[in-house]
C-alpha positions as CSV (number, residue, x, y, z in Angstrom):
1,M,-29.4,7.4,-10.7
2,T,-30.8,4.4,-8.8
3,T,-28.8,2.0,-6.7
4,N,-27.9,-1.1,-8.7
5,K,-28.5,-3.8,-6.1
6,I,-27.6,-7.3,-7.2
7,S,-29.6,-10.2,-5.8
8,N,-29.0,-13.9,-6.1
9,A,-31.9,-14.1,-8.5
10,N,-31.3,-11.2,-10.9
11,V,-29.4,-8.1,-11.6
12,T,-31.3,-4.9,-12.1
13,T,-29.4,-2.2,-13.9
14,N,-30.2,1.5,-14.6
15,A,-33.0,1.6,-17.1
16,P,-33.0,3.9,-20.1
17,A,-35.5,6.7,-20.3
18,T,-38.1,4.3,-21.7
19,G,-38.5,0.6,-21.1
20,A,-38.2,-1.6,-18.0
21,P,-35.0,-2.3,-16.1
22,R,-32.9,-5.2,-17.6
23,K,-32.9,-8.3,-15.4
24,V,-30.1,-10.9,-15.8
25,K,-30.1,-14.2,-14.0
26,T,-26.9,-14.8,-12.0
27,E,-25.0,-18.0,-11.8
28,A,-25.0,-20.3,-8.7
29,K,-22.3,-19.3,-6.3
30,V,-20.0,-21.2,-3.9
31,N,-20.4,-20.5,-0.2
32,V,-16.8,-19.8,0.9
33,R,-15.7,-21.4,4.2
34,E,-12.7,-20.9,6.4
35,G,-9.8,-23.1,5.3
36,M,-11.3,-23.6,1.8
37,R,-8.7,-23.3,-1.1
38,T,-8.9,-20.6,-3.7
39,A,-8.5,-23.4,-6.2
40,D,-11.9,-24.8,-5.1
41,V,-13.6,-21.5,-5.8
42,K,-11.9,-21.2,-9.2
43,A,-13.1,-24.7,-10.0
44,N,-16.7,-24.5,-8.8
45,G,-17.7,-20.9,-8.3
46,S,-19.5,-18.5,-10.6
47,A,-17.5,-16.7,-13.3
48,A,-17.3,-13.6,-11.1
49,Q,-16.3,-15.6,-8.0
50,K,-13.5,-17.2,-10.0
51,L,-12.3,-13.8,-11.0
52,V,-12.2,-12.3,-7.5
53,A,-11.1,-15.5,-5.7
54,D,-7.5,-14.5,-5.0
55,A,-8.5,-11.0,-3.7
56,F,-10.0,-12.5,-0.6
57,Q,-7.4,-15.1,0.2
58,E,-5.4,-15.1,3.4
59,A,-2.1,-13.2,3.2
60,S,0.7,-12.4,5.6
61,W,4.0,-10.6,5.7
62,D,7.0,-12.9,5.1
63,D,10.1,-11.5,6.7
64,K,12.4,-13.9,4.9
65,K,11.5,-12.6,1.5
66,N,10.5,-9.1,2.7
67,G,7.2,-9.3,0.9
68,I,3.6,-10.6,1.2
69,K,3.0,-14.3,1.3
70,Y,-0.3,-15.5,-0.2
71,H,-1.6,-18.7,1.3
72,G,-4.1,-19.9,-1.4
73,T,-6.7,-20.5,1.3
74,Y,-9.3,-18.4,3.1
75,D,-9.2,-17.4,6.8
76,K,-12.4,-16.6,8.7
77,E,-12.3,-12.9,7.9
78,G,-11.7,-13.4,4.1
79,A,-14.4,-16.1,3.8
80,E,-17.0,-13.9,5.6
81,A,-16.0,-10.8,3.5
82,M,-16.4,-12.7,0.2
83,N,-19.7,-14.2,1.3
84,S,-21.0,-10.8,2.1
85,Y,-21.0,-9.9,-1.6
86,T,-23.1,-10.9,-4.5
87,F,-21.1,-10.7,-7.7
88,A,-22.0,-10.3,-11.3
89,L,-19.8,-10.2,-14.4
90,Y,-20.7,-8.4,-17.7
91,G,-17.9,-8.9,-20.1
92,N,-15.1,-6.6,-18.9
93,E,-17.2,-5.2,-16.1
94,L,-17.4,-6.6,-12.6
95,R,-20.2,-5.6,-10.2
96,A,-20.2,-6.4,-6.5
97,Y,-23.1,-5.6,-4.0
98,N,-22.3,-5.8,-0.3
99,N,-25.4,-7.3,1.3
100,E,-24.3,-6.2,4.8
101,T,-23.3,-2.6,4.1
102,G,-25.5,-1.8,1.0
103,C,-22.5,-0.5,-1.0
104,N,-22.2,-1.1,-4.7
105,V,-18.8,-1.5,-6.3
106,K,-18.3,-1.5,-10.1
107,I,-14.9,-2.1,-11.9
108,K,-14.6,-1.4,-15.6
109,A,-11.6,-2.6,-17.5
110,S,-10.3,-3.5,-21.0
111,S,-10.0,-7.2,-20.2
112,Q,-11.0,-9.8,-17.7
113,D,-7.3,-10.3,-16.9
114,E,-7.1,-6.6,-15.9
115,L,-10.3,-7.1,-13.8
116,K,-8.7,-10.0,-12.0
117,K,-5.6,-7.9,-11.1
118,S,-7.9,-5.1,-9.8
119,A,-10.3,-7.2,-7.9
120,Y,-8.5,-6.2,-4.7
121,L,-10.4,-2.9,-5.0
122,V,-13.6,-4.7,-4.0
123,R,-11.9,-6.1,-0.9
124,E,-10.6,-2.7,0.0
125,S,-14.1,-1.3,-0.3
126,E,-15.8,-3.7,2.1
127,D,-16.1,-1.2,5.0
128,F,-17.9,1.5,3.1
129,K,-21.6,1.8,3.8
130,G,-24.2,2.7,1.1
131,G,-23.7,4.5,-2.1
132,N,-21.9,3.6,-5.3
133,I,-18.2,3.2,-6.1
134,V,-17.0,3.0,-9.7
135,Y,-13.4,2.3,-10.8
136,N,-13.0,2.9,-14.5
137,L,-9.6,1.6,-15.3
138,N,-10.0,2.6,-19.0
139,T,-10.3,6.3,-18.1
140,K,-8.2,5.9,-14.9
141,T,-11.0,7.4,-12.9
142,A,-12.5,6.5,-9.5
143,T,-15.8,7.8,-8.3
144,Y,-17.3,7.6,-4.8
145,D,-20.9,8.7,-4.6
146,G,-23.0,8.7,-1.4
147,V,-20.6,6.5,0.6
148,S,-19.9,6.6,4.3
149,G,-16.7,5.4,5.9
150,N,-13.5,6.1,7.8
151,R,-11.0,6.4,5.1
152,V,-10.6,6.5,1.3
153,D,-7.0,5.7,0.2
154,I,-6.2,6.8,-3.3
155,S,-2.4,7.1,-2.8
156,D,-1.4,3.8,-4.3
157,M,-4.5,2.8,-6.2
158,D,-3.9,0.9,-9.4
159,S,-0.1,1.3,-9.0
160,G,-0.2,5.0,-9.2
161,K,-2.1,5.1,-12.5
162,L,-5.2,6.8,-11.2
163,K,-5.6,10.2,-12.8
164,N,-9.0,11.4,-11.6
165,C,-10.9,10.9,-8.4
166,N,-14.4,12.2,-7.8
167,I,-15.8,12.1,-4.2
168,K,-19.3,13.5,-3.8
169,N,-22.3,13.4,-1.5
170,S,-20.3,11.3,1.0
171,S,-19.4,11.2,4.7
172,L,-15.7,10.5,5.3
173,E,-13.3,11.0,8.1
174,T,-10.1,11.0,6.0
175,I,-8.9,10.9,2.4
176,D,-5.3,9.8,1.9
177,A,-4.0,11.5,-1.2
178,T,-0.4,11.7,0.0
179,Y,1.0,10.1,-3.2
180,F,-1.8,11.0,-5.6
181,T,-0.9,13.6,-8.2
182,G,-4.0,13.6,-10.3
183,K,-7.2,15.6,-10.0
184,L,-9.2,15.2,-6.8
185,N,-12.7,16.6,-7.1
186,I,-14.7,17.0,-3.8
187,K,-18.4,17.8,-3.9
188,N,-20.8,18.0,-0.9
189,T,-18.5,15.9,1.3
190,K,-17.7,16.1,5.0
191,D,-17.5,14.0,8.1
192,V,-21.2,13.9,9.1
193,G,-21.8,13.5,12.8
194,M,-24.8,12.8,15.0
195,I,-24.8,16.3,16.4
196,W,-22.6,18.4,14.2
197,D,-20.5,17.9,11.1
198,S,-16.7,17.9,11.1
199,A,-14.2,18.5,8.3
200,T,-13.0,15.6,6.2
201,R,-9.2,15.5,6.6
202,I,-7.3,15.3,3.3
203,S,-3.6,14.4,3.4
204,V,-1.5,15.6,0.5
205,N,2.3,15.7,-0.2
206,A,4.1,18.8,1.0
207,D,6.1,18.8,-2.3
208,P,4.4,21.1,-4.7
209,N,5.4,18.7,-7.6
210,K,3.7,15.8,-5.9
211,K,0.4,17.4,-4.9
212,P,-3.0,16.6,-6.5
213,T,-5.0,19.3,-8.2
214,L,-7.8,20.0,-5.7
215,N,-11.3,21.1,-6.7
216,I,-13.5,21.5,-3.7
217,D,-17.0,23.0,-3.7
218,S,-18.6,25.3,-1.1
219,A,-20.9,22.5,0.1
220,S,-17.9,20.5,1.3
221,K,-16.1,20.8,4.6
222,V,-12.5,19.7,4.5
223,E,-9.1,20.2,6.3
224,I,-5.9,19.9,4.2
225,K,-2.9,18.3,5.9
226,E,0.5,18.3,4.3
227,Y,3.1,15.5,4.8
228,E,6.7,15.3,3.8
């Protein structure tokens, strides 16, 4: 499988066994600025930008209502994060290529409304370097292939509806599966270092009824930590 890098000019997907890769021209996109309103992106951005606009907005904790307050505008961090991506929309499939980290993110859903609700997954993936991440909401499966990063958090992903998580060929410090009860498949994954490799730390629930089903191959190096 090749990396599906999205450029501003075209989108190159995996080609079939015969024939050339399919190229699709992308729409013009809005350059997001600090202080810009999400409403401006929804009015003038590409179809994909409109869909992910809310995921990158400024948010803060509101003590009065004991919940998150969404500001409807972009702070500097959110604007820079959104601009780092090139987005493309194919029906009910969103693709995002991070031009700074080289990581591809793909979200598959049953509707664009579901894609919009799950666009936060792109924002949460902004620190991963390289590789491909696929969230298939139809099969409730997440796959991380060839990524490098500090932490994968699958505990609360998709409001606890995630059933399967595949992590392979990756370099990760930690995997938070404390509240994940599905199947966690680990292949050829460890914390790769400059001189030697360390174990990827996987946190799971100490309650046997709340633990994930772990499948770890011999090429991986992991350390399991239990938490109450």
